[in-house]
N, C-alpha and C positions, 0 to 999 in steps of 0.2 A: 810559241815555237820551242822554248826551253822544255815544255812539258813533253812534246813530241820527241826531242832528242833524248831526254831522260828515259822515256818509255822504250824507245828504240834501243838504247844502250842497255837497259835492264833485260829486254828481250833477247838481245844478241848474247849477253853474258849467260843467261839462263840456257839458251840453245847450246852454246859452247860448252857449259858446264855438264849438261845432260849428255851431249854426244861423247864425252870422254869417260863416262862412268860405266857403260855397258860394253860387254864383250861382243865380238862379231860372230854370228852364228845363229843356228836355229834355237830359239828359247822355249822352254816349257815351265810350266808353274809360274812362279814369281819372277823368273829370270834371275840374273846374278849382277849385282853392281860391283864395279872394280874396287880393289883395295884389299890388302892383306890376304892374298890367296896363297895357300901353302901346297907344295906337292903332296899328293896322297901318301907318299913314302915317309913324309915327316909328321903325319897326322898324330900317331900314337905319342911321339915325344912332345908334341905341342899340347896334348891333353894333359901331361903331367900325371898326377895321381887322381885326377877327377875321373868320374864315371861317364860324364857327358859334357860336351863343350860346343857352343855355338861357333861355327867357323866356316870358311870357304876353302875348297880344296880343288886341285886339278890333277886329272889322271887319265890313263888310257883304258878304254873299255875292253874287257876280256870277253864278256858274255851278256846276253840279254834274254829275259824270259821269252820263250818262243810261242807261248800261249797268247799273251796280250801285251807284253812289254812292261809288265807290272814290277820288275826289278832288273837290276843289271849288276855286274861285278867289275871292280877295277883292279888293275894290276898292282900288286904290292911287292916290296923288296924280298920278302920271305918266300915268294912263290905261291902263296896261298891267297887267291883272290878275295877282295873285300866286297861283301854285299851291300848294295845301295837300294833302299826303298823309297817311296814317294809319300810325302805327308798326306795323310788322309786319303791316299789313292786318288788324289785330285788330278793326276796326269799320268801318262804312261809314255815310254820311250819307243821309238821305231825299232823294229826287230833286227835291222841290218846295220847297226852302228859298231859292231865289234871291230876293234883296231883304231877307232876314232878317239880323239881327245875331247874331254869334257871338263867344264868348270861347274862345281856344285856349291850351293849355299844351303846350309842346314845344320843338323846336330850329329857330331861324331860321338859315338858311344861304344863302350865295352858291354857286351851282353852275353848271355847263355841262351843258345837256340835249342829248343825242345826237339825231341826225336820226331814228334808229329810234324812240326814245322819243317825240319830237315828233309823229311820224306816228301812233304808238299813241294818244296823247292826242287827236289830231284825229279819228281813227276813233271813239273813245269818245264824242266830242262830236257824232258823226253828221255829220261834214263830208263833202262830196262827194269821190269818188275823185280828181277834178281838183284840189281844194283840197289834198288829202293829198299829191299828187304834186308840188305846188309847193314843199314843204318840203325844201329842199336843204342847209341850213346848220344846224350846231349853234347853240344860243342860250344866252348868259349870262344868268342871272336870279336874283332873290331867290325863295326858296321856304321852306316851313315844313312840318316834319314833326311832326304833332300826336299826342300821347299821350293827350290828353283834349280834348273840345269840349263847350260848352254852347251850345245854341240859345236865345238869350234870350227871355224872355217879355215883349216890349216892344210 
């Protein structure tokens, strides 16, 4: 009898513990466990002088790749959206989530994007050939590679 009570107590504790660690919403990739989530606006300051940092952030989706959902951008305080890609292209986002809030778990990084890649992103975003041709310089930016994403139910 003591064994049964002990096992039931352990199971109840485990269930309650797991129930409190996940965010509510549609999950992609590895999902996101609760704990130490920073607003996307504070990501750069949280990075300090490091080039890349493992972290969790929350933000508002500005745009999503309309070809297949292979990237999205988040709203940032400077008005320049931050690009989010997905680790090993293991998952993609729904194309209709602009304006929704998301929580991401992955790697925040400072990077330089080549002209070729910037043009590819512009084509994915269905920019005109004239707009694509105007891209002639690489761009330094903050970016995020997500291993898990949750589209919040808010």
